N, C-alpha and C positions, 0 to 999 in steps of 0.2 A: 403604179407598181409595174415594173418591167419584168415580164416573164415570158419565156418561150412557151408556145401552145403545147408542146410535147410534154412539158412538166406540170400541166394542169389537168386534174381529173375532171371528168364530166360529173361524176357523182362520188362522194365519199360516204360510205355507210358506217356508222359508229355503233358497234354492238353485233356480235355474231351468235345471238340466240336464234331460236326458230323463226322469229319475225325478221331479224336482219338477214338471215340466209335465204328466207323465202323471197325477200325483195331482190336480193342478188340473183336468185334463180330466175325471177320474172324479168328483170332487166336484161339478163344475158340471153335468155331464150326468145324474148318477144319484142325487143326494141333494137334500134341501131345505135344505142349508147355504147361506145367502144372503149372507154377508159374509166374503170371503176376500181375503187379501193375499199376493202373491207377491213375495219380495225376492230381488234378485240383485246381487252386488257388481260385476259387469262391466256393460258398456254394452249387451249383448244376451244372449239366451238361449244356453245350450250352447256357451260359448266355451272351456270347460276340457276335461274328459274326454269329454264328449259330442260335441265337435267332430270332424269327419272326420279331422283330422290326428292326433288323440290316441288313437284306438282301432283295433281291427282290422277295423272296418266290417262285422262279421259278425253275422248273426242265428243264435245258437246254439240248436240243438234237442237236442243230445246224441246224434245219430245217428252221426256220424263222429268225435266228440271222444272219443278212446280213453281219456282219463283219467276219463270219467264212468261211474259204476256204472249198472246198469239202474234202480235206485231214483231216483238223481239225474236220469237222462235222462228218466224218466217225468214228474218235476216240471217240468224245464226245457222239455220238449216242450210241455206244456200252456200254460206261460207264454209261450213264444215264438210259439205259434200264435195267441195273443191279438193280438200285434203284427202278425203276418202277416195276420190277418183285418181288422185296422184298415186296413192298407195296401190290402187288396183293395177295401175300400169307398172309400177316400179318396185313393188314389194310382194310379189306373188308367193315367195317362200316364207312370208310372215316373219322376217327378221326385225322389222320395225314395229309391227303391230300384232295384236291377237284379236280375233273376233269372238265376242261372247254375246249372249242375250243380256238384256237389262230390264229392270222393272222398278217401279216406285210403289211402295206399300202404303195403303191407307188402312189405318186401324182405328176402329171406333166409328160411331154413326156420323159424326160431323165430317171427319176426313173422307169417309166413303162417299157421302153425298157430293162433296166438292170434287172428288176424283172422277165420279161418274159424269159430272157436268163438264169437267176438263176434257174427258174423252170425246164427248159430243162436239165440243168446240174445236178440238185439235185433229180429229180423225181424218178430215179432208186433206189437211196439210201432211199428215203422216199416215198413209194408207196401211202401213204394216202394224200400226198400233192395235192392240185389242185388250179388253178387260179380262182378267182371270179371276175365277172364284177360288175358294179355299182349296179344293181338290186339285185344281190345275196348278196353283202355286206350289203345293206340296210335291207334285210330280216333277217339277222343275228344280225346286229348291227345298228339299226335305227338311233341312235344319231351320228354315224360316218358320215352319209350323211345329217342329218338335218342342214339346213342353209349353206351347202357347195355350192359353185358356180356350177351351172348346167353345165357350159362349162369346168369345171376342169376334166382333164383326170385322171382316177383313176382305179386301180385294186388292188387286194390283193392276197397274197399267203397264203393259208388257210390249216389248218389241224385240225381234231377233237381231236388230241392227245396232249392236253395241261394239265399240272399238276401244281397246286399251292400247295406248301408243307410248313408245319411248321417244319423246320429243327431241332428245339429244341425237338419236340416230336419224330422226327425220331431218334435223338441221344438217347433219353430216351428208345426207343424201342430197339435199338442196345444194350444198356447197360443191360436192363432187360433180353434180350435173352441170352446174354453172361453169366449172373449170374445164369442161370438155369443149367449150366454145373457143377453139384455138385461134379464131380470127380476131378475138377481142383481147384487150389488155386488162387483166383482172389481177390486182395485187392484193394478196391476203397477208395481213400483218398481225400475227399473234404477239402476246405480251407487249402490247402497244397501248398504253393508257393515255387518253386525251386529257390534257390538263387545262386547255383553254381553246375557245373558238373565237376568232376575231373576224369581223366583217371589214373588208378594205375595198373600197370602190365596188365593183361588181363581183368580187371574188371573196371566198372564205379561206382563212388561214387556220388550219387545224394544228395546234401545238401539241406535240406528244412527248417531248423530252429529247429523244434521240435526234429527231428531225421534224421539220414542219412540212405539212402537205397543203397543197392549194387546190381548191375545188370550185367549180361553177355552182354546184348545188350540194346540199348535205342532207342526209337522213339520219337522225339520231334515234336508234332503236335500242336504247340502253335501260329499259325498264324504269325503275324509280330514279335512276341517275339522269334520265332524260329531262325531268323537270329542273334538276339542278343546273344542267347546261342551258336549258331554256332561260332560266332566270338570269344567268350570267350575261345573256344577250338582251335582257329587258323584256322577255316574253313570259307569260304565265304568272305575272305578279299577283293575280287575283286567286291563285291556287296555293294550297298546302297539301301535305300528304298525311294520311292515316295509314301507317304501314301495318298490315295484318299478316302475322306469321301463321302458317298452317303446319301442324304436326300430325303424325300418324301413329297408329298402333298396329302391330302384327299379331296374327293368330295362325294356328295350323289350318290346313285346307278345310274350308267350311262352306264355300259358295261356288256354284258352277258358272255364275255370271255376275253382273253388277246389280246390286240391290240398294236402292235409295230409300230414304225416308222423306216424308212430306216436308217441304220448306216451311220454316216458321215465318209468319207474316211480320213485316217491318224490318226484317233482317236482310242485309245485302250479302251475307256470307252463305256459302254452300252448305246444304244440310248434310249431316253425317251419312256416309254410305260405305258399303264394303264391296270389294271386288278382288279377283285373283291378281297377284302381282304380274306385271307385263311379261316378265321373262322367267317366272317360276310359279306355276299354278298351284303348287303345294303350299304356298303362302297366301293368306288372305290379308289384305290391307284395309284398315278401317280409319276413317277420318274424312276431311281434315278438321282439326280444331281451328280456332281463330283467336290468336293472342296478339294484342297490340304491342308492338315493340318500336322504340325510337331508333330504327336502323333502316338503311336503304337496301341492305343485302344480308340475308340470314347467315348466321355463324361468322360474320365478318364485322368485328367490333370497331374496326377503323372507320366504318360508315356511320357510326353514331354522330360524329361531328358533322358529317355531310348531311345527315338527316335534319339536324337543327338548322343548318344553313339553308336547306330546301324548304323546311316548314316555316322558317322565320320565327323570330321571337317577338313579333308584334302583338299589340293588344288584340287586334282582329283575329290573329291565329289562336290565342288563348281563349277568346270568347267563342270561337267556332268549335274548338275541341270540347269546351265545357258544355256548350249547347247540345252537341251530338251525344256526348257521354252522359248527359243528364236525363236523356230518355231512359226511363226505368227498364224497358225491354232490352235495349242495347247494352245498358250498363250491367244488368244481371248476366246477360250472355257473355260479355267480355270478361267479367269477373270469374265466372264459372270456367270459361275456356282457359283463363290464366292458370287456374288450379289444375287443369288436366295435365299440364306439363310437369307438375311437381312429382317427386319420387313418392311411390307408394299411394299417397292419398289421391293422386291424379288418376291412377288406374281404378281405384275404388269408385270414383265419381264417373269416370268415362265409361265404365262397363254398363252403367245404366242406359247410356245412349245406344251402345252396341246391342243390348238386350231387346231393343225395339226391332232389331233385325234378326238376331239369333237369341231367342229367349233362354236357351239351354247353355249358353257360353259360361265358362267358369273363369274366375279371376286368374287362375294358373294358366289359362289359355292365352292371355294377353301379355304382350311385352311392348314396351315403348320403342318405337322405331328411331333409335338414336342416330342423329346426323341427317335425318329426313326432314323435309319441309322447307318451303321457300317463303318469300315475301310477296304479298299481293298489295300493291300500292293503290289504296282507295283515294280518289281525289276529293279534297275538301274545298268547297267554294267559299272563299272568304267574304264574298259579297252577300251571299244568302245564308252563310254560316251553316251549311248543310253538306251532306255527301252528294257528289255527282256520280251516280251509279253508271256502270258500263265502262267501255274503253275510252281513253282520253287521247286526243291528238291536238297538238298546237301547230298551226301552219303559219310560218313567217315569210319573210322575203327570201325566196329560193332556199328555204330550209324547213324541215319537218321534224317535229319532236313527237315520238310515240311513247306514251305511258300506258302500258297494256295490262291492266288487271284481268282476271278471268272473265271471258274465255279467250284471252289473247292468242294462245297457241292454236285453239280450234279455228280461229278466224284468220290465221296468219296469211293465207293465200289471198283471201278477200282484201285484207289490209294491204298486201303487196300490190294487188291490182289497183286499188284506190291511190296508193302512193306513186305508182308508176305513171298513172294519168297526170298527177300533179308534177312529177319530176320532168316529164316530157314537155309539159306546158312551161315549166320554169326555163328549160333549155332553149325553147323557141324553135324558130324555123330550121328545117332540116332534120329534126328528130321526130320519130314516130313510134307508136306502140301498136303492135299488131294484136289488138284486143280480140278480133274475131278468131284468130288462131288460138289465143289463150282460152277463149270460151270453148272452142271446138275440142281442144285437147283435154280440158278439165271439166267440161259440162256435157259435151256431146258424145258420151260413151255410156256403156251399161252402168247401172247404179248398184249392182250387187255382185258379190264374189261368187 
């Protein structure tokens, strides 16, 4: 293929959510990669899962997420701290985030015993953690104790380090910062949907309809669509997707910070929690629910066909889904969460979960957050016929596919660091990543506001 070097991008990033824009920010600030394109099928950045309507607006550290092991919490804490420190530098007026306290409630003897042990295991990793008794909980979150049985055994694991984030605004910040690097060529192309990626010799041709782009390396940061594009190039054939849609309910102001419930064992989905809305503290948001939908993108029914192309209609895929959903705990959870989205009956059922946080809440206080909620793509391993929990990444020949279920947004800068290392290695001699400066900027600063 005969092409002039000036027409070839060093890197093409597909997807301008918070993960795609954080990679652009890292490449533009800390490498000598000079020619980059960012492609986004929508009219602006972060309109899908990174939009504030589509996620739980939480920066996850692993301190009060009771489904995290100490090992996972250690990794997530380091990653989330990078985002926190970025905000420390660039969001002093709190236009992107709001800081709150947060806690996880343990109610009943069994949960209390487990939470006390968790505190012992995690307190060295999170020095700000402390256990609260009933009176201390009531002083911080009065409505958590109002109308709760006096005899109920209750404690909370508490930290002042809670952050609610508008990840769309964070993505905009990453993009704006990247574009200040005037010495680089950074082409941002909105309303540009990738229809096909073709490998030709040592280059990739990205077909978009209006025109084709040519790149030395490619980073696909398109959420659930990443696996679809991976499969088109022969990667990830051993995977399918279980698309889990999260919905939310609103209530008038009831909480002063984030309040979680203890995670149910065996479930890979986040426990119900409540917190003030990121840009309006007079609204409390409860959720997320977890409903399985055959879609790659919430509220976009054109992605149903793409979902089945991604999942595949093979015998292995059907066997895998059947095995996962035949687990009685998972099946009952999925079925109940499906009902939560139904008119009227959904609210009657969901309020029982909310009462675990706010016992005094009334049915009239709750309203379904119409239009809120995104898709969390859970990876299904067709070989083991089981869910592969956590973030998923497929690394090919000078191409990376990121499929990022929760907590992808919280770990976006860590993910960007990891991918930058790979991209610089793909590009070879003459390219470098100033990782020391990256760490100095995002790790070597004060860790609290």
